[in-house]
N, C-alpha and C positions, 0 to 999 in steps of 0.2 A: 454446472454444478454433476455432483457426483449424487449417485439415485442411492438411495437406500431403501431397505430390510428388502435386499435382492429384486429391485424390479427389474431389472435386465435378463436375473439367472431364469427365471420361467420361462421366456422363451428357449433360449440356448437348451436349457433344462430339459420341456417339452420335449426341441428337436430329437437333442438324443436318446430321450428314453423312445420319441417313433423309431429312431432307426434299430433301435433293439429288438422292438419289435416286430417291422420289418423281415429283420435279418433269420429273428424264429417263424416266421409264418410257412414258408417255403420249406423249410426240413420239417416241419411238424406235416405240413402237407402231403407228403411224399411217405412219409413212416406213414400215414393213413393208406397212401394208396398201396403203398408196400403189404402193410400186413392185410388189405384188404383182396390183393394177388395173391400170395399165401393162401387165404382162407381159400380161392377160387380153386390153385393150384390143389390142394387138399381135394376137395371136393366135387372137381372136377369128373374123375374119372365115374364116379359114382355115379353123376348127372348122365352123363354121354352112355356110363352100358345102358342107363332103364332108356333112354331114346330107342327107336328104332334105325336100323343102319341107315337107312336112306336121307333122313333126318342131318347125319354129322356135317354134311358139306351147310347145312343152311345154321347148324349152332358157330360153325366155324365164322362163318360169316357174322353171324349176331356178336362173336366174341370180339372179331375185329373191328368193327363198330365201336362198341362196346370204347375197347382199347383206345381207339382213335377219340371218339368223344372225351373219355378220363386227362387223357394225355395232350389235347386241346384244350379243355379246360384247365388242367396244372399249367402250360406253356403260359396262357393268358394272366392268371392268375400272378406267376412271379414277373410276369411284365411288369404288370401293376406295380406288385411290388421294389420292381427295382426303381422304377418310376417316381414313386413315392419316395423312395430312399435318397435318391438322386435331388427332388423338388427341394424336400430335408436341408441336405446338406448345403444347397446354394443359399437356402432359405438362412439356417443359422450363419453362413460365412458372410450373405450380405448382412446380417447383423451386426456380426463381430466388427466386420468392415467399417461402415458406414457411421458407424458411433461415434458422435460428437467426444466422447472420453478416453481417453486411454487406457484397456484394457487390457491389463495382464493376467498370465494365468502363472499356477507356481504350487508346485506337489511336495510333497509330504515333507519334502529333506530340504524342500527351501530352494531349490532350482527352478530357473524361469524355464517354462516350456512355450509361451508363446506372446507375441505382443503383437497388437491392433496396427495399423497404419497412422491414426492420430497419437499412439504410443509411441510409435517411431518420433513422432512429430515432435510431440513433447517433451520424450528425454533427449531426442538427437543421436540415437541409436539406430541401425539396422536391424533388423530381428535376430538376424545372423550371428550377428555381436552379442546376441543376449542369451541365446537359446542356450540353455546348463551352464550359465552364470548364476550364481545366486542374488536372489533378490536385494541383500543392503551392498550392489553397488547402484543402486540408484537409491540407497541411503544414506545421508551426509555423515557423515565419518562420526560426528559428536553424538549421534542415536544410535551405534553400531551394539555398546554397549547391553543396552535395553533392549533392541529390536530381536534380535535372537531369543530371548527368553518370549516375548509379547507373543513372537512365530510360534510354537510349541504350545504354549497355552492357550492360540487359538485351536491348535490344528487338535488337541486334546479335547475339546468341547465346542464344536465350531456350531457357529450360528452369525447369521446374516447380520451386518450390524454394519454402522459406521465407526470407522477407525478415528482413534484418536481425540477422541468427544472431551473436550475438556484441557486438552494436553497441546500446544505446539504443534505439528505437523508441515511437515518440509519434505520436498523432495530435493535429488540430486539430477542433474542433467551432464553429459557426456563429458562438457566444456569445465565443468568441475562448478559451476554456479548455481544456485536455489534458486523456487520457487515456494510460496505458499502453495500446500496443497488440501483436498478434502478427499476422501479416499473411502470407498462402502468396500468393505468385503462380503463374498458371498459366496456358498459352497457347492462342488459339484462333485456328485458320485459315478465312476469312474470304474469300469472291468480293474484298472488298476491301481485303483486306489480314489482318493480325495482329492480334488481341484478346490485351490484357492482361487479363485475370479475376484481382481481387484478393481473395480472402479476408479481413476483417477483425474481431479479434475485441476486446474490452475486457475488458483481465487486469488492471483495477486491483486488484478485490477479491482476486483469484486473490495476487499479489503482495503485499498487504498480508495474508493469511494464511499466507504462507511468510515472513514479517517477525517475524510472533508467533508461528509458528512453531522460528524460528531464536532468539529474543529468550527464548522460554518453555527451551529449549533451554543456555540464558547464565545463566539462571534457575536451572536443573536445578543445571548447572556450579557456581553461586557456591555455592549453597546446601550442595555437598558441602565446598566449600571454607570456608564459614563455619562449619560443621561441624568442622570441624578445627579451624578458628584457637581455636573456643571448648572445645574440647579441651584445647589445647595451651595454653592460656592463663589455665586456671581455677587450676592445677598453682600455677604462680610464682605468682598473683595470692593464691591462700590463704595461701604462704607469708610471705608481705611480710604480710598481714594477722593473720595468725597473730604472727608475730615481735613487729609496732608492738604490738598489742593488751598481748602480754609485758611489753615494755619501758611502758607506759601503767603497767601493773596491778604494777608492781616497786615495790623500793620505795626505788627509785636513788631521788639527789636531782636533779630533773630541772629545770631551769631552765624558765621560764615562756615564753619564744620557742622552746626545744626542743620545750617540750609544743605549743605553738600547732601546731609545723613537722608535727609524729607523726599531729593531727588533723587536718593539711589532708591529708597524703599517707594516710590514714586513708579519709578523705574520697572521693578524687579514686582509691583502690585501688575503692571500691564504686562507685563509676562506672562505672569503665571495669570491671568485671564485670558492671553494668545494661547498658552498650552492646554486650558483648560477646551478651547474652542477645537486645538489643533486634533489634543482626544478626541474627541465626541467624534469630529469628522474622520479619522482613523478608523473608528468602532464602527462608525454606519459605511464605512465603505468608498466615503466620499472625499476625494481630495482638496485642501487648502487650496488659494488661489499663490499661483507661482509666477516668480520671475527672474532674470535672467540676475546668477549672483556667481560670483567668486568662490570656491572651497576654501581657500584660505583664509576670506576674511572672515568666513562662519568657524574654522577653527578659533582664529584671533578672538574670535565675540564670546566662546565659549570659555576661550582662557580669562578673559575678563573675568567672568562671573566664577572661576576655579582657582582663579590664581590665586587669590591671598591666600589658602588654606599652608602654599610654598614655603612663606614666611616661618622664619625660625630653623628651617633647614632639615625637618623633618619631610618634608616631599620635593621633590626637584621637578622640572620639564624641560623638555628637549624639546624642540623642534627641529626640519629639517621640510622646509613648504618651497615646491618650485612655482614659482610664481609665474612660471611659463604656462601654465596650463589653463586652456579654455573655459569657460565657464559652464555652468550645466541652470538647465530650468528645474528650480524646487523651489519648495517652501520654505524659503528659513528656520522659523519657528521649529516644525519637525527636526531639519538633521540638525539645528545647533541644541537640539533636546536629546538627540540620539546620543552626539558626541558628548554629553556633558552625561547622559548616562552612563558612556561606557567610561568617562575617566573616572567618576566615583566609584563605581564598582572595583577597575582598576585598587581604588584609594583605601577601598573597605575593604579590601583581600588583603591588605597589608604591603601594597608597593611602597620602593622609597623611593624608585628613579621612573618615568612614566615618556614616552619617547612618541610626539605625533609626527607622522610623514604624509606627504603627499606628493603623488608620481604620477605618471601617464602610466596605465593599467599594462603588463608584459603582452605584447601579440596585440593591442589592439589602441588606435591611434583614436576611436570615436568613443573609448574609455577612458577615465583618471581612475583613481587607486589612494583612499585613504585608510592609513593603518595606525592603529594603537595598541602599542607594548610596552608592557611591564614589566617588571623583575621580581613578582610577588610567588607565590608559593608555585602559582600553575594551579591547573583544571586538570580531574582526573577521566582517564577515557570516557568511566562508565557516565560522568555528570556532560559529558560535551555534549555527548545526541539528546541529553534534555532540556539544557539551556534555553531553548527559542523556545519550550513549551510554556504556555499560560499556566500562571501557578506555581511552578516549580521554583523553587530559593533555595539556595545553599543557607542566606541570612536567616537571623533568630529573628529579625523584626521585617523581613522582608515580604514585598506582594507579591512578585512572581510575574510582574508586570512590565518591569523595565526592557527587559532585553526583548521578551516577545513584543510589544508597541514597538520598539529597535527593530525590528525586524520584519515590521511591519510598514512600518514608513520608508523604510529602503525600497522591498521592496515595489510599493507603490510609486517612487519616484522612477521603477523602470529599473533600476540597479540590485545587487546580491549582498550580503555579509556573509562570511564566514568565521570563524576561528582556530585557531592553530595552537596547542600546548604541551609544555615539555615539565611533566611533575617535578618541583624544584627549582625549574629555571625561566614561570615568566607566562605569559600567555597574550598572543597577537588578535587582535581583532580588524580585518581587513574589509573597506566596505568598497566594491566596483559600482562608480555609477557610469551612468551615459552623460557624453558632454553635447552642447548645443552647437548646430550649424553654426559657420559664422559667415555660410553666404548672404546676401542683402536681401534676401527673400525673408529666412528664418528671422533674422534680425529686426525687419520693419513688422513683424506678428508680433514682439516679445514686447512687453510697456517698458516706460522706459525707467532707467536704472536706479536714476535719483528721485523716480517718485514710489516708490516700493508701495505695495499694497495698504494701509493701513492696518490698526489692530482693530477687534473687534471693540466698542465701544461700551463702558463703562456708565451704566446709567447711576444720573446724578442723582445724590441721597439728602434727605433736607435733614438737619441736625439732631432730629429728635426720633431718625428712623429706628428702628430694632434691629438684633444683629441678624436677623433670620433672611 
């Protein structure tokens, strides 16, 4: 993380100030000694004239000794000053080269003066490639129009601060790729003018972790909602199931059509109960019971539910199912719900033709691919990036949970889902899932196909039970 308020700057600035003092001190000392020597020369003649002739040799010896002591002291002082200067240079260089952030120095013209080793690693440049280049070479093209004005404004009123607070800050590598950056700006005053020292840190990983934390918070909130929904739905579903069962078991003379309708209602109540259970399992990140299943069968089951809407010629379905596909290990209700969500979304978008295809995934014998295409108006590119976010919807009455839940179901099965669309030419959702290893050992570990797991049981309801 970049250090704010110039926390790196005092060390380097202090070293520079120390260097300035060490350079000036020997010169001042030399001037003091020169002035002292001139004064002595000016008065030495008068002093010697007052002394006896025989003491001239003694005076010369004393002056020689004094000169030796002065020169010796002066030489020692210079040696100490030079050693301190070299130590300060090494210390400043060590700070610069060992910094865990990228450090870039820029002059008042916006030209790069220096780049530390971590900065070279961060941006993918050697220092020689950048020295003398404008700082904009490290800035994404879309920010060039405003970066120059920001730089000029900073030089007019320089102050150590964090760059781009409240704005998107990105940096550009040599290969053209970008990364999210945190940058602190610091000012150093030199004899040749001001230098801006920028401390750059790549915070892409931190942002991913923050987004993941927010996503987990959303999932926890949805888990609580799902638990409440499941509880509230359970009782009315139980009442309806109990009443329908009583009607079917009663001695009433029900017509064949009414009996068929009641059986359809009973089947869909059971399905609603399973969906509620599946939603709760996904929200809690606990997968439901799975067994070997044919994806083509899942497609056909989903078509039985949405198929009646094709009556009257308002909506047509086309299927192209590869019957040779291996099975997948899946929770059937969850995958059927994904298919139904995608089909109904295409219908709601205004599609008149929906194509469903299954095939082997290109380049992977261990995966199969299921695609749902439509001839609707398509999806805008800026919307595609948001489709799988919870609570995002383009429907006036949508909840924004269908695609989010569909993605989680597919990912929970070890697969992936992606969307491709061209405005005005429809959209295609592609689901990729891993297949089951057909070895005997793997088959032995699977439940029998003719004995799928029973759906959650709906508790029996007395005839006077309330709707809650």
